[in-house]
C-alpha positions as CSV (number, residue, x, y, z in Angstrom):
1,M,163.8,36.9,33.4
2,A,164.9,33.3,33.4
3,R,168.4,34.3,34.6
4,R,166.9,36.2,37.5
5,D,164.7,33.2,38.4
6,A,167.7,30.8,38.2
7,I,169.8,33.1,40.5
8,A,166.9,33.4,43.0
9,E,166.4,29.6,43.0
10,R,170.1,28.9,43.6
11,M,170.3,31.4,46.3
12,A,167.2,30.2,48.0
13,G,168.4,26.6,48.0
14,A,171.8,27.6,49.4
15,V,170.2,29.8,52.2
16,V,167.7,27.1,53.3
17,K,170.4,24.4,53.2
18,R,172.8,26.4,55.2
19,L,170.2,27.4,57.8
20,V,169.0,23.8,58.2
21,T,172.5,22.3,58.3
22,R,173.6,24.7,61.0
23,K,170.3,24.1,62.8
24,V,169.5,27.8,62.9
25,V,165.9,27.0,61.8
26,E,163.8,23.9,61.9
27,V,162.0,23.4,58.6
28,K,159.2,20.9,58.1
29,D,158.8,21.5,54.4
30,E,162.1,22.6,52.6
31,A,160.3,23.2,49.3
32,T,158.0,25.8,50.9
33,A,160.9,27.4,52.7
34,R,162.9,27.6,49.5
35,A,159.9,29.1,47.7
36,A,159.5,31.8,50.4
37,V,163.2,32.7,50.4
38,R,163.1,32.6,46.5
39,Q,160.3,35.2,46.5
40,V,162.2,37.5,48.9
41,V,165.3,37.2,46.7
42,L,163.3,37.9,43.5
43,E,161.7,41.0,45.1
44,N,165.1,42.2,46.1
45,L,166.6,41.7,42.6
46,L,163.6,43.5,41.0
47,A,164.0,46.4,43.4
48,E,167.7,46.6,42.5
49,E,166.9,46.5,38.8
50,R,164.3,49.3,39.3
51,L,166.9,51.3,41.3
52,D,169.4,50.9,38.5
53,A,166.9,51.9,35.8
54,D,165.9,55.0,37.8
55,A,169.5,56.0,38.3
56,R,170.3,55.6,34.6
57,Q,167.2,57.6,33.7
58,L,168.3,60.4,36.0
59,L,171.7,60.5,34.3
60,T,170.1,60.4,30.9
61,D,168.0,63.4,31.9
62,H,171.1,65.3,32.9
63,A,173.5,63.9,30.3
64,K,174.4,67.4,28.9
65,K,175.4,68.7,32.4
66,I,177.4,65.5,33.0
67,K,179.2,65.8,29.7
68,E,180.0,69.5,30.3
69,S,181.4,68.8,33.7
70,A,183.7,66.0,32.3
71,A,182.6,63.7,35.2
72,D,183.1,60.0,34.9
73,Y,179.8,58.4,34.0
74,R,180.4,55.2,36.1
75,Q,181.3,57.2,39.2
76,V,178.3,59.4,38.9
77,L,176.0,56.4,38.3
78,T,177.4,54.7,41.4
79,K,176.8,57.8,43.5
80,V,173.3,58.3,42.1
81,K,172.5,54.6,42.8
82,E,173.8,54.9,46.4
83,K,171.7,58.1,47.0
84,L,168.6,56.5,45.6
85,A,169.2,53.4,47.7
86,R,169.6,55.4,50.9
87,E,166.4,57.3,50.1
88,R,164.4,54.1,49.5
89,G,165.9,52.2,52.5
90,F,167.5,49.7,50.2
91,V,170.9,48.2,51.0
92,L,173.2,47.6,48.0
């Protein structure tokens, strides 16, 4: 949890700084802007974690079939995550 928060905080700071520096946006309160961006990043990270957990659960449910087919687990996991992401409108 703390790692995810730290990542979101760094990303939010970098995004706001870059947008302000390049004068893409005008920000009156950078702390509020960072907090808003941080929240969006956190939501995105949580959604990605849920997607990953769901993909792993699907593979666990079908572990026997995967083992019998001699498929590479990582490749199957990647494909399942991509499919779930498309279905949920999530960009990886």
